[in-house]
N, C-alpha and C positions, 0 to 999 in steps of 0.2 A: 726412756724409749724414744727412738727417732720416728718422726712422722714424715712420711714421704708424700709430697704434694703432687698429684697427678693432674695435669692440664689436658683436657680433651684436645685431640689433634685438630679437630674442626674449629674449635674456639680459638686455638692458637693461630691457625692460618688466617681466620677472619680478622683477628686482632692485628696481625702483621699487615694484612692486605689493607685494612682501614688506615693504618699509619702511612703506608706506601701511597695510597690514593691522595690523602691529604697533602703529602709532601710534593706531589706532582704539580700542583698549581702554584706557579711562581707569580708573585705580585711585586710591584714597584711603584713608589710614589715619584712622580716626575714633575719638574718645574718647566713651564714654558711661558710664553708671553703673547699678548696682543698689544703691540706698541709698548706703552709704559705700564700697562696692566699686567701684573704677574698672576699666572694661573697655576693651579695645583691639579695635576692629573693622576689617575690611578690605573696602571697597566696590569693586565692579567693574562697569563697563557699557561697551557698545560705542557710541561717540559717533557712528558713521556711521548708526546705526539711529534714526530719528526717531519721536517720539511715545512714548506710555506702553507699558509692558511688565510682565509678571508679575515678582514678587519672589521670590527663592529664598534661603533661609538655608542656610549650609554649617556643619555641626558637626564639629569636628576629632576626630582620633583621641585616644587617651589620652595621647599625647605633649604635647598642648596646641596652642595657636594658632600653628601653624608654617607654613612655606613650602608644605607639601603642601596644606593647606586653602586657602591663598591661590591656589595654582595651579588648583585646581578651581573657585574663584570666577571666575577669569579665563576658564576654559573655558566656564563657563555664560554669561558675558558675551558670548563669541563666538557662542553659540547664540541670542542675542537677549534674554537675561534680565538683570535687575538683581540682582546677587548680593551677599550679605554673609556673609563668613566671620566668625562670631562668636567670642567669647572666653568659655568656660565657667568658667575658673579665676580670672580677674581679673588685671589688669596685664599681659596678654599672656604669662602665665607658661608656660614650657615645661619639659619633663622630658628629661633625657638618659640616664636609667637607668630600667629597668622598675620598680624599687622606688619611685622618686619618682612615676612615671606612675600606678602603682597607688594610691599614697597620694592623689594629686590627684583622680583619677577616682572613687576610693572615697568620698571626702568629699562629692563632688557627688551621687553616686547614693544615699548614705545619707540625704539630705534632698531628696526630689523637689519639695517645695514651694519650696525655695530654687532648685533647678534650673529650675523653671518660671518663677520670677521673672527669672532671668538670661536665659532663652530669650526671654521676653516683652519684656525691655528691648531686645534686638536686633530682635525682631519689630516693635516700635513704631518703632524707628529706621528700619528699612527701609521701613515703610509711609509714613513722612513724606517720603521722597524724591520729588521732583517728577515723575520719570518712571516711577513705580511705580503699577500699577493696584491700588488698595487692597483689592479683593475677589478678587484673584488671587495667592495666596501659597502657597508650598510650602517644604519643607525636605528636605535630604539630609544624611546623616551617615555617617561611616566608623568602624568598630570601636566604640569608646565612643560616638562621635557617632551611629552607627546605632542603638544602644540608646536614646539620648536622643530622637531623632526619633520612635521608636516610642512612647516614654513620653509625648511631647507629644500624639501622636495619641490615645492612651488617655485622656488627661486632657481631651480635647475642645477642644484649641486649634483655632482657626478656620483650618484649612489645607485647600487643595484636594487636596494630595498629599504623602506622605512617602516617601522612598526610603532604605532602609538597605543599605549596602554592608558585608558581613562584620561585621554588628553583633550584639550580644548580644540574646537573645530573651526571657529571663526577666523577670519583674516581680513586685512585691509587691502590686500593685493591678491586677487584670485588667480588660480592656475591658468596659464595660457597654453593653448593647444600647441603641442610639439616641444614645449619647454621642459616638461617634467620627465626626467630620465628614470626615476625610481618606480618600482612597483610599490604599491601602498597597501598596508594592512592596518585597519583601525579596530581595536578591541575595546568595546565600550560597555559600561554598566547600564542596563536598561532602566534601573531605578536611580540613576545619577541625576540629582536635581539641578546640577550645574550645566548639564547638556540637554537642552530642550529639543523637542521633536522638530521644531522649525529649523534649528541649527543642523540637525542630522539631514533633513530633507535638502537644505541649501547646500550642504557639503557634498552629498551624493550627486546633486545636479551639477555642481561645479566640476567634480571629477569626470562625470560623463561628458560634459561639454568640452573639457580639455583633452578628452581621449586618454585619460589615465587608466592604467591597469590597476584596479583597486578592489579591495574586499572589505566589507564592513560587517562586524559581528556584534550583536547586542546580547549580553548575558542577563537572563531574567533574574530579578531580585538583587543584582549586584549594584552597589552604590559607588560613590566616588572613592578612589584610592583602593579599590577592591583587591589589588595584588599585594598590598603592604600590610604585613601582620601588625605593624604599629599603628595602623589607622584607627582602630577602636580606642586606643589610649588618647590619641590626639582629638578624636571626635568628642569623647566624653569631657576631656579637660577644657576644650574651648567651645563646646556646644555647637559644633559644626557637623554637617551630615557626611561623615566619613565612616566607612566600615569595611573591615576585611571580609573577604568571601573566599574560603579555601577552595571550594569547588570551581569557581570562576577563575581563580588564580591558576590552578592546575590546568584547566582547559585552555586558558589563554596562552600559557607558556608552551603547551604542546602545539597549539595552533601556530605560534611564532616559529617553533622549530621546523615544522613542515614547510612553512612559508619561506624561510631562509634557505632551506635545502633546495627547494624548487627555484628560488631566485638565483642561486649560485650555480 
């Protein structure tokens, strides 16, 4: 006896649609350089969207140019942007221990002139992409990366917007009135022990004094690295106060979407 397998039409269509959507996001690993330092970038865009689109740089956490930053680049591509997850450490370097992560990130933050050169190398690479609108650029960053995008805004890099997710706020060179071109959005965890109330107050005063168009949001109960699903694992393994917060993650991503749409 032959058995005829019947696949519901809706299920078949959904399956095919899922395959189609996944196939739309095109990714590419690219090599670029800052002088003698070789960098590894990760480009992403949705091939089903025709024409030019804004470009967005993604700056990684202190762990380095890892899968999490690449995932966010793909998510931005699905929103219709051309995204580049850059490499601030060189050679796609990653840390697997907080000591190394602190060493790598500390070396970059100790010399912001070098940090700016590395950021601009990625910025120029993204601007050269055929489907990027050259005068519509933004940057988002996580933890260490959040601090970096704020520093790039302070230094007057030509960006429409910067978004910092649970990033550091302090700086050695405060924003100067008239220099900051970007609109600024800071998405912070209210329960983040690394970001003190004094730092928040100082940052807000700095932005106001410099005439920056900024918005600061504190998510109740959210700790450091609240957008990263891997935060709980790292927090338990190394006994550091990191924790994923699904609610804050979802809300902050939606807030970023609205902010970018308005900025562009």
